[in-house]
N, C-alpha and C positions, 0 to 999 in steps of 0.2 A: 445515585449513579457514581461509579468510581472509574477514573481513568488511570491506566497503568501502562508502563512500557512493557512490551512483550517480544518474545522470540518464538512463540508457539506457532510453529509452521502449519500444523493441522488446522488450528482455528483460523489463522490468516487465510489459508487456502479455501477453507469452507466459506468464510465471510466474503471472500472475493467474488463468489458467484453473484452476489447482490450488486456488485459494481459492474461486472463484466457482461452478464447476460443482457442488460438493456442496451449496451453498446452493440452486441451481436445482433439484437433484434432490429436496431436502427440502421446498421451498416454491415450486413452479413457478407458482403463482398470484400470487406476490409478486415473485420475482426474475426479471429478464429473462434470456433465454439469453445465454451468453457470446458476445461478438463482438470479435475482436481489434482491429479498426479503431476501434470505439467506445470500448473501454477505453483504447487508446493515445491517442486524442484527449482523453479525460478527464484522463489523467495529464499530458498536454502542458500542460493549463491550470494545473496545480498544482505541477508539478515546478519547483523553483527559485524559488518565491514567498517563501521565508523561513519560512513557517508549517509547511511540510511537508518531511519528510526521508525519504529512502529509503535503506535499507542493504541491501546484497546479500551473500549468502553464496556464496562460490566454493570449489569443491573441485577441485584439479588444473586450474585455469583455467576450469572450467565453472560457470555460475550454477546453484545448486541451491535458492535460496530468497531471500526478501526480507522486510523489515518496513517498513510504512508508518507513520510517526509524524507526528502533528500536534501542534504546540505552540500552546496556547490561552492568550492573555494578555488578562486583563480588567482594565480600569482601575478605580480606586476609584469608587464611586457612593454615593448616599445610603443604599444598603442593605448594601453590603459593602466590605471593603478590597480593594485591588488584589490580584490573585492570578494565578498561572500554573498550568496543568495540562498534562499530556501525555496524549494519547490514541493508543493503538495501534489502528489500523484493520484492518490485515492482518498476519498472521504466517504465513509459508508456507515449508515445507520440502518439496521434491519427493521423492516416494517412488514410483518407477516399478517397484518389484519386486512 
């Protein structure tokens, strides 16, 4: 298995179905149905912005999963010191068996 950084919107949107559809099944009144074009457009807005990173897992040249990471950097304020956090939004490994 190989893990690489990716900006491949089509692959990310396709793999997102494996993350999103279980959410829809569990909470259909909260989550919208999966739609490839809508998900791809959303990812197009954030991929490459510097705050978001997408890593893709490949096995024998085939994409089998991804992780969406967001880097949150907050400047110092009157209430707290400057800090950084990492948020994992999605973690997906395809299991078609």
